[in-house]
PASEBA-1860 file (N, C-alpha, C; in nm, 3 decimals):
! residues 55
1> XXXXXXXX> 20.836/7.813/10.049/20.955/7.880/10.002/21.062/7.776/9.974 ~ 21.136/7.797/9.869/21.245/7.708/9.836/21.372/7.791/9.827 ~ 21.471/7.755/9.903/21.599/7.824/9.901/21.705/7.726/9.857 ~ 21.794/7.769/9.771/21.907/7.685/9.734/22.021/7.719/9.829 ~ 22.057/7.624/9.912/22.157/7.647/10.014/22.269/7.544/10.004 ~ 22.392/7.587/9.978/22.504/7.492/9.975/22.560/7.471/10.115 ~ 22.479/7.422/10.205/22.516/7.408/10.345/22.547/7.261/10.376 ~ 22.653/7.238/10.451/22.685/7.102/10.497/22.673/7.102/10.649
9> XXXXXXXX> 22.617/6.994/10.701/22.596/6.982/10.844/22.611/6.836/10.884 ~ 22.630/6.813/11.011/22.646/6.676/11.062/22.513/6.628/11.120 ~ 22.474/6.507/11.080/22.350/6.447/11.130/22.367/6.417/11.280 ~ 22.266/6.452/11.359/22.273/6.427/11.503/22.258/6.280/11.536 ~ 22.196/6.201/11.446/22.177/6.058/11.471/22.298/5.976/11.431 ~ 22.346/5.996/11.307/22.453/5.908/11.257/22.589/5.977/11.250 ~ 22.593/6.110/11.262/22.719/6.182/11.258/22.774/6.205/11.118 ~ 22.703/6.158/11.014/22.749/6.176/10.876/22.728/6.320/10.831
17> XXXXXXXX> 22.818/6.365/10.745/22.802/6.497/10.686/22.689/6.491/10.584 ~ 22.601/6.587/10.588/22.487/6.595/10.497/22.492/6.730/10.427 ~ 22.429/6.737/10.311/22.417/6.865/10.243/22.270/6.900/10.230 ~ 22.240/7.026/10.240/22.104/7.076/10.230/22.089/7.144/10.096 ~ 22.006/7.088/10.009/21.988/7.144/9.876/21.867/7.236/9.870 ~ 21.759/7.198/9.936/21.638/7.279/9.934/21.576/7.281/10.072 ~ 21.522/7.395/10.106/21.450/7.409/10.232/21.307/7.445/10.196 ~ 21.213/7.359/10.233/21.074/7.380/10.198/20.997/7.450/10.309
25> XXXXXXXX> 21.051/7.454/10.427/20.985/7.519/10.538/21.071/7.513/10.662 ~ 21.034/7.592/10.761/21.108/7.594/10.886/21.010/7.626/10.998 ~ 21.024/7.558/11.109/20.936/7.585/11.221/20.947/7.475/11.325 ~ 20.848/7.472/11.412/20.846/7.369/11.516/20.815/7.234/11.453 ~ 20.829/7.129/11.530/20.801/6.994/11.479/20.656/6.984/11.432 ~ 20.564/7.040/11.507/20.423/7.034/11.470/20.398/7.109/11.339 ~ 20.459/7.226/11.324/20.444/7.302/11.200/20.501/7.226/11.081 ~ 20.617/7.167/11.098/20.681/7.091/10.990/20.597/6.970/10.953
33> XXXXXXXX> 20.541/6.903/11.052/20.457/6.785/11.026/20.335/6.824/10.943 ~ 20.269/6.934/10.979/20.153/6.980/10.902/20.193/7.016/10.760 ~ 20.307/7.080/10.745/20.353/7.120/10.612/20.384/6.997/10.526 ~ 20.449/6.898/10.583/20.481/6.775/10.509/20.352/6.703/10.471 ~ 20.255/6.698/10.561/20.128/6.634/10.529/20.059/6.706/10.413 ~ 20.065/6.838/10.413/20.006/6.916/10.304/20.077/6.886/10.172 ~ 20.210/6.883/10.174/20.286/6.854/10.052/20.257/6.713/10.002 ~ 20.247/6.615/10.093/20.216/6.478/10.054/20.077/6.468/9.993
41> XXXXXXXX> 19.980/6.540/10.049/19.844/6.539/9.994/19.843/6.598/9.854 ~ 19.918/6.706/9.834/19.926/6.767/9.702/19.990/6.671/9.602 ~ 20.095/6.603/9.643/20.161/6.506/9.555/20.066/6.392/9.522 ~ 19.990/6.344/9.620/19.893/6.238/9.597/19.785/6.280/9.498 ~ 19.739/6.405/9.508/19.637/6.455/9.415/19.691/6.459/9.273 ~ 19.816/6.501/9.257/19.878/6.505/9.125/19.892/6.365/9.069 ~ 19.934/6.271/9.152/19.950/6.132/9.107/19.816/6.072/9.065 ~ 19.710/6.099/9.142/19.577/6.049/9.107/19.530/6.108/8.975
49> XXXXXXX> 19.555/6.236/8.955/19.515/6.302/8.831/19.588/6.241/8.712 ~ 19.716/6.211/8.729/19.793/6.148/8.621/19.740/6.009/8.591 ~ 19.701/5.935/8.695/19.647/5.800/8.675/19.515/5.805/8.599 ~ 19.429/5.902/8.630/19.300/5.910/8.561/19.319/5.952/8.416 ~ 19.422/6.029/8.386/19.449/6.068/8.248/19.500/5.950/8.166 ~ 19.571/5.858/8.229/19.625/5.741/8.160/19.516/5.639/8.128 ~ 19.412/5.637/8.210/19.305/5.537/8.191/19.208/5.573/8.083
END
């Protein structure tokens, strides 16, 4: 799911104000890690496909 959110929040590490433009998922750390790994694998597959088309 992608939500457009004009939300500003303070980073817990550096204290800087951040803005949230898109939210791709929400859950526990383990759930988020699995989701990010899935998204990275999908991005890698797309990049490989583009490379094979160029060759």
